[in-house]
NUPA-679668 format. One record per atom (N, C-alpha, C, O): residue number from 0; x, y, z. Coordinates in pm, 1 decimal. Atoms other than C-alpha are relative to their C-alpha. Layout:
REM NUPA-679668
+-----+----------+----------+----------+
! num !        u !        v !        w !
+-----+----------+----------+----------+
! NUM !        X !        Y !        Z !
...
+-----+----------+----------+----------+
//
This chain:
REM NUPA-679668
+-----+----------+----------+----------+
! num !        u !        v !        w !
+-----+----------+----------+----------+
!   0 !    -90.5 !     89.0 !    -69.7 !
!   0 !  12897.8 !  13293.9 !  11868.4 !
!   0 !    139.2 !     16.9 !    -62.1 !
!   0 !    154.0 !     16.2 !   -184.3 !
!   1 !   -137.0 !    -15.4 !     48.1 !
!   1 !  13273.7 !  13341.2 !  11842.4 !
!   1 !     51.8 !   -131.6 !    -56.0 !
!   1 !     10.0 !   -239.7 !    -14.6 !
!   2 !    -53.5 !    118.6 !     69.1 !
!   2 !  13470.4 !  13102.7 !  11622.6 !
!   2 !     61.9 !    -99.9 !     98.2 !
!   2 !     36.0 !   -219.7 !     87.1 !
!   3 !    -62.7 !     91.0 !    -96.4 !
!   3 !  13675.5 !  12957.6 !  11912.4 !
!   3 !   -104.0 !    -70.4 !     86.7 !
!   3 !    -92.7 !   -189.4 !    116.0 !
!   4 !    108.1 !     55.9 !    -81.1 !
!   4 !  13363.4 !  12906.5 !  12119.9 !
!   4 !    -77.2 !   -105.9 !    -80.0 !
!   4 !   -112.6 !   -211.6 !    -27.7 !
!   5 !     70.7 !     92.0 !     87.5 !
!   5 !  13190.6 !  12739.2 !  11825.7 !
!   5 !     80.9 !   -128.6 !    -19.6 !
!   5 !     26.5 !   -238.5 !     -9.4 !
!   6 !    -87.2 !    114.7 !     22.6 !
!   6 !  13487.0 !  12509.7 !  11755.9 !
!   6 !      3.3 !    -90.0 !    123.7 !
!   6 !     -1.2 !   -212.5 !    111.8 !
!   7 !     -2.7 !     77.1 !   -124.7 !
!   7 !  13500.9 !  12403.4 !  12122.6 !
!   7 !   -130.9 !    -77.6 !     17.9 !
!   7 !   -129.9 !   -194.8 !     55.6 !
!   8 !    130.9 !     65.0 !    -12.9 !
!   8 !  13127.3 !  12327.3 !  12126.2 !
!   8 !    -11.9 !   -118.0 !    -97.0 !
!   8 !    -57.0 !   -226.1 !    -59.1 !
!   9 !      8.4 !    106.5 !    100.4 !
!   9 !  13147.5 !  12124.4 !  11804.6 !
!   9 !     89.3 !   -117.5 !     38.3 !
!   9 !     48.3 !   -232.9 !     25.8 !
!  10 !    -90.8 !    108.2 !    -40.7 !
!  10 !  13448.4 !  11926.8 !  11929.7 !
!  10 !    -56.8 !    -80.7 !    115.8 !
!  10 !    -39.8 !   -202.5 !    120.5 !
!  11 !     64.2 !     71.6 !   -111.0 !
!  11 !  13260.7 !  11840.6 !  12249.2 !
!  11 !   -112.9 !    -89.7 !    -52.8 !
!  11 !   -128.2 !   -203.7 !     -8.9 !
!  12 !    110.8 !     77.6 !     57.2 !
!  12 !  12959.6 !  11725.3 !  12046.3 !
!  12 !     51.3 !   -118.2 !    -81.3 !
!  12 !     -9.2 !   -225.4 !    -80.2 !
!  13 !    -55.6 !    109.1 !     81.5 !
!  13 !  13177.7 !  11517.1 !  11813.1 !
!  13 !     46.5 !   -118.3 !     85.2 !
!  13 !     60.7 !   -229.3 !     33.9 !
!  14 !    -36.5 !    110.1 !    -89.6 !
!  14 !  13284.1 !  11311.1 !  12115.7 !
!  14 !   -114.2 !   -101.7 !      9.8 !
!  14 !    -92.9 !   -215.4 !     51.8 !
!  15 !    117.9 !     85.3 !     -8.8 !
!  15 !  12931.6 !  11165.1 !  12095.7 !
!  15 !    -36.9 !    -64.1 !   -133.9 !
!  15 !   -140.1 !   -129.8 !   -147.3 !
!  16 !     12.7 !     66.1 !    130.3 !
!  16 !  12970.0 !  11056.3 !  11732.6 !
!  16 !    135.1 !    -67.2 !    -24.6 !
!  16 !    227.0 !     -3.6 !    -76.0 !
!  17 !   -132.5 !     63.5 !      3.7 !
!  17 !  13250.3 !  10799.6 !  11739.8 !
!  17 !     56.0 !    -22.6 !   -140.4 !
!  17 !    -17.2 !    -43.0 !   -237.2 !
!  18 !    -71.2 !     46.2 !    120.1 !
!  18 !  13509.9 !  10735.5 !  11472.7 !
!  18 !      1.5 !   -151.7 !      7.5 !
!  18 !     16.4 !   -209.2 !    115.3 !
!  19 !     -5.9 !    145.8 !      2.7 !
!  19 !  13502.0 !  10373.9 !  11363.5 !
!  19 !     88.2 !    -39.4 !   -117.4 !
!  19 !     55.1 !    -14.3 !   -233.3 !
!  20 !    -93.3 !     41.9 !    103.8 !
!  20 !  13796.3 !  10230.5 !  11174.6 !
!  20 !    -69.6 !    -94.1 !    -98.5 !
!  20 !   -132.2 !   -192.4 !    -58.9 !
!  21 !     55.8 !     85.5 !    103.0 !
!  21 !  13682.9 !  10082.3 !  10846.2 !
!  21 !   -144.0 !     30.2 !    -37.7 !
!  21 !   -195.7 !    -29.2 !   -132.3 !
!  22 !    138.1 !    -35.9 !     33.2 !
!  22 !  13334.6 !  10238.8 !  10846.3 !
!  22 !     -0.9 !    140.0 !    -61.7 !
!  22 !    -14.4 !    240.3 !      8.4 !
!  23 !     -9.3 !   -125.8 !     72.5 !
!  23 !  13357.5 !  10509.1 !  10581.1 !
!  23 !   -119.8 !     90.2 !     28.5 !
!  23 !   -102.4 !    209.0 !     55.9 !
!  24 !    119.9 !    -81.8 !    -19.1 !
!  24 !  12997.0 !  10626.5 !  10622.5 !
!  24 !     -5.6 !     61.2 !    139.4 !
!  24 !    -47.1 !    176.0 !    155.3 !
!  25 !     -0.4 !    -52.0 !   -137.1 !
!  25 !  13033.1 !  10664.1 !  10999.4 !
!  25 !     97.5 !    116.8 !     12.4 !
!  25 !     66.6 !    218.3 !     74.8 !
!  26 !    -99.3 !   -106.3 !     -7.7 !
!  26 !  13345.9 !  10872.0 !  10960.2 !
!  26 !    -42.6 !    119.8 !    -84.6 !
!  26 !    -10.4 !    234.2 !    -52.4 !
!  27 !     54.6 !   -108.6 !     81.1 !
!  27 !  13176.2 !  11073.3 !  10686.3 !
!  27 !   -105.5 !     76.7 !     80.0 !
!  27 !   -118.2 !    198.2 !     65.0 !
!  28 !     98.5 !    -66.4 !    -85.7 !
!  28 !  12897.3 !  11146.6 !  10936.1 !
!  28 !     68.4 !    106.1 !     85.7 !
!  28 !     17.1 !    217.1 !     99.9 !
!  29 !    -73.9 !    -97.4 !    -81.1 !
!  29 !  13152.8 !  11317.1 !  11159.0 !
!  29 !     40.9 !    121.6 !    -83.4 !
!  29 !     32.0 !    235.4 !    -37.1 !
!  30 !    -41.7 !   -108.7 !     87.6 !
!  30 !  13279.7 !  11522.6 !  10865.8 !
!  30 !   -119.5 !     88.9 !    -36.1 !
!  30 !   -111.0 !    211.5 !    -28.3 !
!  31 !    120.5 !    -75.5 !     34.3 !
!  31 !  12929.3 !  11624.7 !  10756.1 !
!  31 !    -48.6 !     79.1 !    120.9 !
!  31 !    -80.4 !    197.5 !    110.2 !
!  32 !     48.5 !    -65.6 !   -121.1 !
!  32 !  12826.9 !  11702.4 !  11113.8 !
!  32 !     84.9 !    122.6 !     31.6 !
!  32 !     31.5 !    228.6 !     64.5 !
!  33 !    -91.2 !   -109.4 !    -31.6 !
!  33 !  13132.3 !  11920.6 !  11167.3 !
!  33 !    -31.3 !    123.3 !    -84.7 !
!  33 !    -48.2 !    232.9 !    -31.1 !
!  34 !     27.4 !   -112.7 !     88.8 !
!  34 !  13065.9 !  12139.3 !  10863.7 !
!  34 !   -140.4 !     55.3 !     14.9 !
!  34 !   -160.5 !    176.7 !     18.4 !
!  35 !    138.8 !    -43.1 !    -11.2 !
!  35 !  12690.1 !  12148.1 !  10898.7 !
!  35 !    -25.9 !     68.8 !    134.0 !
!  35 !   -103.8 !    163.8 !    142.4 !
!  36 !     19.9 !    -59.0 !   -132.4 !
!  36 !  12710.3 !  12226.9 !  11268.7 !
!  36 !     57.2 !    140.6 !      5.0 !
!  36 !     -3.3 !    230.8 !     62.9 !
!  37 !    -59.6 !   -133.7 !      2.8 !
!  37 !  12943.5 !  12520.0 !  11210.5 !
!  37 !    -95.0 !     96.7 !    -71.5 !
!  37 !   -115.1 !    209.3 !    -26.0 !
!  38 !     95.3 !    -84.0 !     72.3 !
!  38 !  12695.8 !  12657.1 !  10956.5 !
!  38 !   -123.1 !     28.2 !     85.8 !
!  38 !   -164.4 !    143.3 !     99.6 !
!  39 !    121.0 !    -16.5 !    -81.2 !
!  39 !  12393.1 !  12596.5 !  11181.1 !
!  39 !     22.6 !     95.1 !    116.6 !
!  39 !    -62.1 !    180.0 !    144.6 !
!  40 !    -28.0 !    -86.7 !   -114.1 !
!  40 !  12556.9 !  12765.1 !  11479.9 !
!  40 !     27.4 !    143.8 !    -42.6 !
!  40 !     -2.8 !    237.3 !     31.5 !
!  41 !    -24.8 !   -136.6 !     46.5 !
!  41 !  12665.7 !  13063.6 !  11272.7 !
!  41 !   -130.8 !     70.3 !    -35.6 !
!  41 !   -142.2 !    192.0 !    -20.8 !
!  42 !    130.6 !    -55.7 !     34.3 !
!  42 !  12306.1 !  13113.2 !  11156.0 !
!  42 !    -86.8 !     16.3 !    124.7 !
!  42 !   -155.0 !    117.3 !    141.8 !
!  43 !     83.8 !     -0.3 !   -120.0 !
!  43 !  12139.5 !  13027.6 !  11488.0 !
!  43 !     75.4 !    -68.6 !    113.6 !
!  43 !     76.1 !   -191.5 !    120.6 !
!  44 !    -76.5 !     60.4 !   -110.1 !
!  44 !  12354.3 !  12974.5 !  11800.3 !
!  44 !    -82.0 !    -90.8 !     91.7 !
!  44 !    -24.9 !   -170.2 !    166.5 !
!  45 !     85.8 !     83.9 !    -84.2 !
!  45 !  12054.4 !  12810.2 !  11971.3 !
!  45 !    -46.7 !   -126.3 !    -72.2 !
!  45 !   -127.1 !   -201.8 !    -17.5 !
!  46 !     41.2 !    118.0 !     76.6 !
!  46 !  12014.6 !  12541.8 !  11702.4 !
!  46 !     35.5 !   -126.9 !     77.2 !
!  46 !    150.6 !   -144.9 !    116.9 !
!  47 !    -27.3 !    124.7 !    -71.7 !
!  47 !  11979.2 !  12201.9 !  11872.8 !
!  47 !     93.1 !    -92.8 !    -79.1 !
!  47 !     82.4 !   -103.5 !   -201.3 !
!  48 !    -93.6 !     94.3 !     61.6 !
!  48 !  12255.3 !  11949.4 !  11802.1 !
!  48 !    -75.8 !   -111.2 !    -73.2 !
!  48 !    -30.2 !   -160.2 !   -176.5 !
!  49 !     80.9 !    106.2 !     60.1 !
!  49 !  11984.1 !  11692.9 !  11722.1 !
!  49 !    -38.2 !     34.8 !   -144.0 !
!  49 !    -34.8 !    -51.3 !   -231.9 !
!  50 !     39.6 !    -41.5 !    134.8 !
!  50 !  11870.2 !  11894.9 !  11419.3 !
!  50 !    114.7 !    -15.2 !    -98.3 !
!  50 !     96.1 !    -63.9 !   -209.8 !
!  51 !   -117.0 !     11.6 !     87.1 !
!  51 !  12219.4 !  11909.6 !  11275.3 !
!  51 !     31.5 !   -146.4 !    -26.5 !
!  51 !     59.9 !   -184.2 !   -140.1 !
!  52 !    -29.1 !    142.5 !     15.7 !
!  52 !  12275.3 !  11538.8 !  11336.1 !
!  52 !    -97.0 !    -64.5 !    -98.3 !
!  52 !    -55.0 !   -139.3 !   -186.6 !
!  53 !     99.5 !     59.6 !     89.2 !
!  53 !  11950.8 !  11442.8 !  11162.9 !
!  53 !     22.5 !     46.1 !   -144.5 !
!  53 !      6.1 !    -32.8 !   -237.6 !
!  54 !    -28.5 !    -50.6 !    135.2 !
!  54 !  12038.5 !  11664.4 !  10864.1 !
!  54 !    121.5 !    -69.8 !    -60.1 !
!  54 !    121.7 !   -104.4 !   -178.2 !
!  55 !   -121.2 !     67.9 !     47.8 !
!  55 !  12383.6 !  11506.3 !  10837.3 !
!  55 !    -30.0 !   -144.7 !    -37.4 !
!  55 !     18.9 !   -193.6 !   -139.2 !
!  56 !     37.5 !    139.2 !     28.6 !
!  56 !  12237.1 !  11154.1 !  10851.8 !
!  56 !    -81.7 !     -7.0 !   -129.3 !
!  56 !    -58.3 !    -94.1 !   -213.1 !
!  57 !     80.9 !     -2.7 !    122.1 !
!  57 !  11980.1 !  11240.4 !  10584.6 !
!  57 !     86.5 !     22.8 !   -122.9 !
!  57 !     64.5 !    -39.9 !   -226.6 !
!  58 !    -88.5 !    -29.3 !    113.4 !
!  58 !  12252.2 !  11380.7 !  10358.6 !
!  58 !     78.5 !   -124.2 !    -40.5 !
!  58 !     94.4 !   -150.9 !   -159.6 !
!  59 !    -75.9 !    121.4 !     30.3 !
!  59 !  12455.0 !  11060.0 !  10383.8 !
!  59 !    -91.7 !   -107.3 !    -58.6 !
!  59 !    -52.8 !   -179.4 !   -150.5 !
!  60 !     92.3 !    103.5 !     47.4 !
!  60 !  12151.0 !  10839.1 !  10330.4 !
!  60 !    -48.0 !     23.5 !   -143.1 !
!  60 !   -102.3 !    -68.1 !   -205.0 !
!  61 !     36.6 !    -24.0 !    140.2 !
!  61 !  12084.8 !  11005.7 !   9993.9 !
!  61 !     82.0 !    -89.8 !    -91.9 !
!  61 !     30.8 !   -139.4 !   -192.3 !
!  62 !    -88.2 !     85.0 !     80.6 !
!  62 !  12381.2 !  10810.0 !   9855.2 !
!  62 !     21.5 !   -138.6 !     59.7 !
!  62 !     62.1 !   -231.2 !    -10.5 !
!  63 !    -21.3 !    126.2 !    -71.3 !
!  63 !  12397.2 !  10531.1 !  10114.4 !
!  63 !   -124.4 !    -29.5 !     83.9 !
!  63 !   -121.0 !    -13.1 !    205.8 !
!  64 !    128.1 !     15.2 !    -70.1 !
!  64 !  12035.0 !  10443.1 !  10205.5 !
!  64 !      0.7 !    -99.2 !    116.1 !
!  64 !    -85.4 !    -91.5 !    203.8 !
!  65 !     -4.7 !     99.0 !   -108.2 !
!  65 !  12134.3 !  10153.9 !  10431.9 !
!  65 !     90.7 !     42.5 !    115.4 !
!  65 !    118.9 !    -37.4 !    204.7 !
!  66 !    -89.7 !    -49.3 !   -104.6 !
!  66 !  12360.1 !  10370.1 !  10650.5 !
!  66 !    -66.9 !     -8.7 !    136.6 !
!  66 !   -178.5 !     39.2 !    156.2 !
!  67 !     47.8 !     12.8 !   -137.4 !
!  67 !  12316.0 !  10286.5 !  11018.0 !
!  67 !     98.0 !     75.3 !     91.3 !
!  67 !    200.7 !     19.9 !    130.6 !
!  68 !    -93.7 !    -82.8 !    -75.3 !
!  68 !  12476.7 !  10568.8 !  11217.9 !
!  68 !     16.8 !    -45.1 !    144.6 !
!  68 !    -73.2 !   -103.2 !    205.2 !
!  69 !    -31.3 !     28.1 !   -140.1 !
!  69 !  12642.3 !  10524.1 !  11554.9 !
!  69 !     20.7 !    134.3 !     68.4 !
!  69 !    106.3 !    213.0 !     27.8 !
!  70 !    -12.6 !   -124.6 !    -75.2 !
!  70 !  12597.3 !  10808.5 !  11801.8 !
!  70 !    -65.8 !    -19.2 !    136.1 !
!  70 !   -139.7 !   -115.3 !    157.1 !
!  71 !     53.1 !      5.6 !   -134.9 !
!  71 !  12505.5 !  10875.0 !  12164.2 !
!  71 !   -143.5 !     54.6 !     -0.9 !
!  71 !   -165.5 !    175.7 !     -3.8 !
!  72 !    141.5 !    -38.7 !      8.2 !
!  72 !  12126.0 !  10877.8 !  12157.5 !
!  72 !    -43.8 !     84.0 !    119.7 !
!  72 !   -128.0 !    172.6 !    104.8 !
!  73 !     35.3 !    -79.0 !   -118.5 !
!  73 !  12100.9 !  11015.3 !  12511.2 !
!  73 !     48.3 !    144.7 !    -15.9 !
!  73 !    -25.0 !    238.7 !     14.7 !
!  74 !    -54.6 !   -133.9 !     16.9 !
!  74 !  12325.8 !  11310.7 !  12431.2 !
!  74 !    -82.2 !     81.9 !    -99.2 !
!  74 !   -109.8 !    199.6 !    -75.8 !
!  75 !     73.8 !    -70.2 !    105.1 !
!  75 !  12131.1 !  11399.8 !  12116.1 !
!  75 !   -151.9 !     -3.3 !     22.4 !
!  75 !   -227.9 !     47.1 !    -60.3 !
!  76 !    142.3 !      5.7 !    -36.8 !
!  76 !  11793.4 !  11331.9 !  12286.0 !
!  76 !    -84.0 !    -65.1 !   -109.2 !
!  76 !   -186.8 !    -12.2 !   -151.5 !
!  77 !     71.0 !     74.9 !    104.0 !
!  77 !  11685.5 !  11075.5 !  12028.5 !
!  77 !    -41.0 !   -134.6 !     55.6 !
!  77 !   -102.4 !   -214.5 !    -15.1 !
+-----+----------+----------+----------+
//
């Protein structure tokens, strides 16, 4: 997958993980997702967005176990 194509796909997916003013963990989820998704797509362009999202949530919960993420469950098929 080309870098521009990947960036466009990730930006579209990030529309389904909202920024929330004052919620550090939620905004960190977007940051983690962005980096992890770029890696996942570079390794496997067919990697489902759901897998990346779950990995990002797990990574945040290691330090913030009570994190309750906000995302579009229909989009991510959860």
